[in-house]
Each structure stands twice: as C-alpha cells, then as structure tokens.
N, C-alpha and C positions, 0 to 999 in steps of 0.2 A: 839847583841853579839853572836858570833858563839859558839855553844855548841857541843862538840865531845863526843859521846856516842857510845857504841857498843851493838849489839844484836846477839845472837847465833841462827841460823836457821839450825837445823840438824848439819852437820859437818862444816858449814860455819860461819865465824864471820864477820859481816858487821859493819863497823865503819864509814860509810860515809852517815849518815842520813841527809837529807835535810829538815830542819824544816820549810822552807819558801814555799816549793812546795805544791800546792793544785791541785785538779783535774781540775779546770777551767783554770789553767795555762798550762796544759800539751799539748793541741793542738798547741798552739803557740810556745811551746818550742821544742816539739818532732815531731809532725806530719808534720810540715812545714820545716823539715830537719834542725832543730837546729836554730829556729828563734831568740833565745836569746844567748847572748855571753857566758853564763855559760856552754853551751854544746860545748866541744872542738873537739869531734870526734863522728862518728857514733857508735863506739864501747864502748863509755863511758856509765856507768850505774849509775843512781841516785836512791836512796831509800827514800821513804817517807810514812808516815802513813796517812790513809784517812778512811772515813766511807762509806761503801757500804750499801746503803739503798734500793737496788732493790728487796730484798726478803721480807719475812714475818717479819723480824726484822732487825734493823741496826746492822752492824758488823764492828768492828775495824780491819783494815787490813794493811799489809805492802806490798807496791808495789815496784817492780823492773821496772825501766823505762829507756828507751833509745830512740834514733831516730828510729821510726817505730818498737818499741819493748815495749811490756807491759805484765807483768806477776805478778799476786798476788802470793806472795811466802809464806805468813803466815797469819793466823787469830789470833788476840790477844784477849783473853777472858777477856775483861774489864767489869766492872760493868754495867749492862744493863741501869740503870738510868743515869749513866754518859754519855753513848753514845747517848741515846735517847734525853737527855737534849741538847747535842751539836747539834743534827739535828734540834730540835725545835727552837733553838736560831737563826738558819739561815733562818728562814722564809719558806714560801710556795714555793716549787720548781716546775718547769715544769715537766710533766710526763716523759720527755725524759732526765731529768737531776737529777739523784738520787745518785750522788756521792758528798761527802762533805769533806772539809778540817777539821782538828781537831782544837780544841780550847786550850786555855792555861791550863784548868783544866785537859784535857786528856794528854797533854804533861807532866804536872807535875806528873800525876799518872804513866805514862810510865817510867819516870826517877826514881820515888820512888820504883816501884814494878817490873819492867820488865828488864830495861836496865842495862848494866854493871854488869852482873852476878846475876841479880834478879831472881825471881821465874820462872823457865823454864816451869813449868806446865801450865803457862798462855799462852804459845806460842804453836800454833798448825801449824806446817809446812804443806803446801799444796803440795801434790804430783802432778807432772806435768801430765797434761791430755794427753792421746794419740793424736797424730796429725791426725790420720785417721778419716775422717768425714763420718758419717752414711748418705748416700744419699737416704735412704728410699727405697720404693718399686720401682723397675725399670719400666720405661715407655715402652709402646709398641714401636716396631721399626718402623720408618717412611718408608712408601712404595714409597715415591717420589711424591705423589699426594698431592696438597695443597688446593684443592677446595672441599673436603668432606664437605657437608653441607653448602657450600657457604663461600666466603671470606668476611672479614670485614677489609677494608683498612683504617688504622688509619692515621691521619695527621702526616707527617714526617718532615715538614719544621722546620728549626731552627729559629724561630721568637721570638721576645721579648714578654713576657706575663705579664700582670698585675695580681694582686691578683684576680680581678673579672674574668679575662680571664680563670685563672686556675680553679676557682670554676665552671665556665660554662663548661669547658672541662670535669671535673669530673662528673658533674650531667648529661651532655648530653650523655656520653658513659656509664653512670651508673657504674663507677669505685668505688670500695670500698675505702673510706677514713674515718678514725676514727673520724675526726672532721667535714669534709665538707659533707660527704655522708655515714654515718655509715650503712645504709641499702643497699648500692650498692653491685653489684656482676657482674663481667665480666668474663664469663667462657671461658677460653682458651681451645684449643685442642692440647695438648702437646705430642710430640713423641721424642723418642731417635733417634738422628742422628748418633752420634758416642760417644766415651768416653768423649768428651769435649764439645759437642754442643747439643742443643735441638731445634727442629722445632715446631713452633706453626702453625698448619694447619688452624687456624681460621684467623690469621693476615698475614700469608705468611712471617713470620720473622724467622730467625735463630738466636739463642742466645748462648752466652757463658754460660756454667754451672757455671764457676767461674768468673774471671774478672781481672781487673787491681788494684793493691794495691793503698792505699790512697795517693793522690798527689794533686797538684794544677791543676786548669783547664788548664792553659797554658802547663804545663808539660804533662798532660794527652793527650791533642791534639797532641803534638809532639810524644808521645809514640804510639798513634794510627797510625800515619804515618809510624813509624818504623815497627809496626806489619804488616801493609798492605804490606810494602816492603818485609817483610819476608814471606808473604803469610800465615798468621796465620790460622792453621787448613785447609790449602789448598785454602784460599780465600784472595782477596786483596781489598775488599770493606766493611770492618768493619767500624762502626761509632758509635757515641753516639746515644742512642735512644731519640726520642722526648719525651716530658712529657707524651703524650697520650700512646705512645708505652711502656714506662717504667711502667706506671700505669696499663697496660693491664695484667701484671704478678702479680699484687697485689691480694692476696686472703683474704677473710673476716676473716678467722680463722688463728691462728698461727699454724705452724707445730711443730713437736717434737723438733725442734731446736730453737723454740722461735721466728720465723720470719714469716711474711705474704707472704710466697712463697711456691710453690711446693717444696717438700723436695729434688727433684733431682737437685735443684740449691744450690750452696754453701752458707753457712751462713757467710762466711768471707768477704762478700761485703754487709754489712747491710744497707748502704745508698749510693745511687749512683748519680752521675751527670746526668742530662739530657742535651740535646743540647740547651735547651731554656734559654736564659738570662732573668732575671727579669727586668721588667720596673717599677720603674726607675733605679734600680741598684741591683747587685748581680746575683746569678744563682739559678735556680730551681733544687731541689733534690727530689728524691723519697726515703723515709725511710721505708724499709720493716720491720724493728724492731718495730717501733711504729705505722706502718700502716697509713702513712700520707705523704703529700707533705710538704716541707718547703723550705725556701730560705735562703741563706747565702752567704758569700764571696766565691770567687773562689780560694782564697789563704789559709786563715786560718779559719776553719780547713781543707778546701779542701774536697775531697770526693773520693770515689771508682769509678771504672768504670765497668759496665757490658755491653759489646758491642753487637751490633746486626747488621744484614744485611738483605736486602730484597732478597728473593729467586728468582733466575733468572726465568723470565717468568711471575712473578707476577707484574701487573701494578699498 
C-alpha cells in the first residue's frame, strides 16, 4: 500500500518518499541509467531513508537519488538503539557494504515523530559540500625522462584472469591488497605532467588524474574511442589499464580523502575497470576505497574509468 508523507528539509518540502527503495537496489536503478521502469527520466529524483554505518555509529539519513546523482540531504536523529537494532537484524555485512535499508520499526517511528509536521528538531539538514577537491601536495614537475632509477614494465595485455591468476600477479609484483597481500607495497615515482595528467617514471605510464564517470564496460570502451578521436589531453592512445597497471597505483595507506591513492588523483573514481575480463565470467576491478581487487558484472553496477597510456619511447 502506498503511503504519502512529507518532510521539510530547510525551505524544501519533500512529499515523494519511496519506502521500497534500499541501498542495494540503487546501482541497478540509477547507475545503469535507469535499469528499472520506475525511473522515467534522468532528471527525476527519488527520496528514501537508509542507515549509513560507515562511521563510528550508524546514522539514519535521507537520500536524494537520481540517475548518476546521489546526495544525502539530512540526518535524522533517531533513537540510537532503534537504528543499531536495525543494522544488527540485517546480519554481518561485507566491509565494502555498510549501507542498510530501514525496517518497519524505523518507518513507524518516522511517521509518528518526524513526518507530516512532526518534530523538526530531529531533522538535521546537511549543507552541500564544496565541489572543489583538495588534491594535496603538488608533485614535482616531470622533466621528460622516464628511466630515472630504471623502468618496471608491467604486463599490459588484456587477457582473461582467474582468481588464482590475480592472486599471483598481486604477490609477484608485491602490490598492496588488503585481503590478498596486506604487507605489499609497490612504490611509484609520480610526477606532474600537466593539470590533468600524471606520469609514473617507474612504469613509463601516463595517467588521468580524474577519469570517466560510472558506466557499463561496453559504454566505457565506446567512450574511450571517442576521447581518443578528440585527442584527450593531446593524445590519441588512451586505454584501460591492465590489472597490474591499475594495482601499481594502490598505496598501503589511505590518504586524507579516504582512498588508497596518491592524493593528486581524484577521489571521484573510487573503483575502476581494468582491461582484464574474469575467467569464467565478469570483469576485474581495482577498488581504491577498500584497497583491494574484486570482480563483478560489466553492466550493473558497472564502474569508473581511469585511463592510462604508455609514454612514447617506452618499450
């Protein structure tokens, strides 16, 4: 049965709360460009309550969601035992999945205490964070030489990899992976090339500081072709990194932005496609947020792209 309630967030009144939406449905609904019929257009916004359990304590939040759009607009000061009980009832979650749907008890509490002109002191609107990203301490400027201290040429072939293959690559090159090789460390030699790109003089690779927004594998490959046709940053040979190349950027410690990357790389591409399909199925990703590799479908949820290219003259 549909229930229509409203909530005031600052000067806004929201009356389109979706009680069925949960965090684990959002990738299929929104990141795959409206995979469910309920999304009528890219401009549509859906609002739902969920529990954010990423911090020291679980928090009840109101999310504003759309195709390729996600913004937490308020925290609701619900009783701590009510929120904690909801988290516990949903069992042990993986470390990379700490967002939960609400249960019937929380929904009833919201209706009785918060919605439809309820206690406004329980609603804490969240100010929109500035979009400027702190890129940390600037790297030294690249002098055009790529063999300072010798080159390490990583395998670049787009070949299918089994779970055992991936574990072997990570241990052989001593890449950090929180699960497979937590003691690993591969030290890059990073230099500023220009405002948009970074050179690793150890591997002979040039990297995007940012990347391509979340999409399916097929669409990403098409987008790379378009960017090469446009000569992105002056070059036409950008590609997806191999698993080894993507792992070479992984740092053992998280930076001030909460990702296992040099802070001169953007945090807006937390997990990226590699060029390696998984054998027997799926694609391999590198997750800089959780510090690990994983595999998943190439369509839902898809992934981000951080493109690289081999510097001319490097064999």
